[in-house]
N, C-alpha and C positions, 0 to 999 in steps of 0.2 A: 504494500500499500504506500502510495506517494503522499507526502505531506505538503501542504502549501501554507504560505504565510496568511492566507485568507480563510483557513479552515473554520476559524471561530466566527466569522461574520458572513460566510457564504449563505447559510440558510435564511437569516433575516433579509439579506440583500435579494436573494431569490424571491422571497415573499413580496418584497417591494416591486421587483421587476414583474412579478405575476399579476399585479394590479394593472399594469399598462400594456403588456403584450396582447391581450385579447382585443384591445382597441386598434392596435396596429394590424393585427390579423384581419379585423373587420375591414379596415381601410384597404388592405391588400385585396381581399376578396371582392370589394366594390371597384377595384381598378383605380383607386385614387393615389396609390404610391408605386411609381415605377421601380422596377427591380434595382436599376442603377442608383437611384436616389436612396433607396433602403440600404444598399450595400456601401455606398460611398458618401452619403450625405453628412454623416457625423464627421468623417475625416475632413471633408471640405470645409465644413463650418469651423471645426477646431483649428484646422491649418490656417484658415484666414485670420482667426483670432491671434494665433502665435505669430504669424508673418506680418501682422499689422500692429496690434496692440502690444504684443510681446517685444517685438524688435524696437518699436518706437519708445516704449517704456524703458527698455534696457539702454537705449541710446541716451534718453533724457537723464537717466540715473548717472551715467558716466559724465554727462555734461555738468551735472551738479558737482560731481567729484572733481572735475577739472576747473571749478570756480565760476561756471557760467549759469548758476542756479537762478539768478535774477533776470536773465535774458528771456525774451519772448520770441518764438519762432513760429513757423507755419504748423508745427505739430501741436502747439500749445493752445491754439485758438484763443489768444488774448491773455491767457494766464501765463504767469512765470513758469519757467521750466521746473522750478522747485515745487510749485503748486500742482502742475500738471502730472508730473511723474507718479505720485501715489494714486491719483485719480485713474489714470490710464492702467496702471498695474493692478489696482483694486478692481477695476472693471474686467480686466482679463482674468483675474483669479475667480471672480463671480461666474463669468461665462465658462471657464474651465470646469468649475464645480457643477454647474448645470449640465454642461455638455457631457461630462462623465456619466451622469445619470442616463442621459439619452443614449450614449454609446453602449452602455450595458443592456438597456432595453432593446435596442436595435440588434445587438448581437444575439440576444435571447430570441427575438422574433424571427431571426434567420436560422434558428435551430442549433446555434453554437453554445458551447458551455461558457459560462461567465466566470471571471476571476481565475482563470487558469492559464493565462498567457503572459509572455514577457511584457506585453502591452499593459496589462493590469499592474504588474510590478513597477513599471516606469511611471504609471499614473500615480501610484501610491508615493513614489519617491518625489515626483514633481509637485504633488499637492503638499506633501510634507515640507519640502523646500520653500514653496510659496508661503505657507503658513509661518515658517521661521522668519522669512523675509518681512512679513507683515508685522511681526512682533519687534523685530530689531530696532526700528525707528523710536520706539518707546524708551530705549536706552540711550539715545543720542544726547540727551541733556544731563546725563549722570556723570559721575566722576570717571567712568570708563567709556564715556561717549566716543572718543576716537577709535577705540578698539571695536565698538559696536558699528561705527561707520565703515571701518575697514572690512569687518566681517560682512556687512550688508553689501558692500561693493563687490567683493570677491565671490561671496555666496550667490549674489545675484547672477554673476556670470556663470557659475556652476549650475544654477537653476536653468538658465537658458540652455546649456549643454544638455541637461536632463530632459528638457522639454523637446529639443530636437531629437534625442534618442527616443523619446516617446513617439514622436512623429514617425521615425523610421520603423519602430516596432509595430505601429498602427498600419503602416503600408504593408509590412510583411504579414500582419494578421489578415488584412483585407485580401491580400494575394493568395492566402492559404486556403480559401474556400470560394 
């Protein structure tokens, strides 16, 4: 028997997924959901979040690090870079959390097992890193603020690497069935 890091949560997650899959099956039976959209829609949506909000947010974060936080540019829509960065990254985190739920439901709708792929593992890593990133700015004003800022900058780059690994494992998963 093979163990998974998700063994403790698989049953409740499956119960949640089971709420939604009948609606998707009904939409499929009615011809409302093309197969291509069912198979690749989640990846297209999440890829667009990563390639827009994720990359822009990471770029803005490094601009703050380089001393340009009070600047305004075309990515900030009138806000300073310092104000726009957490808004954009917070929005990306929100969409990733929602999108993850949709991805699991769509995977189950297509008859695939959930929480058993490298894509599920990279999702957990990515969401964990994003959560850490969200907490670190609370430490910026403390006596260890510079350490927190350094950790936020470099962990942010590591988070982007994890998110691109997640993208790659998603493409592999999509191509596997």
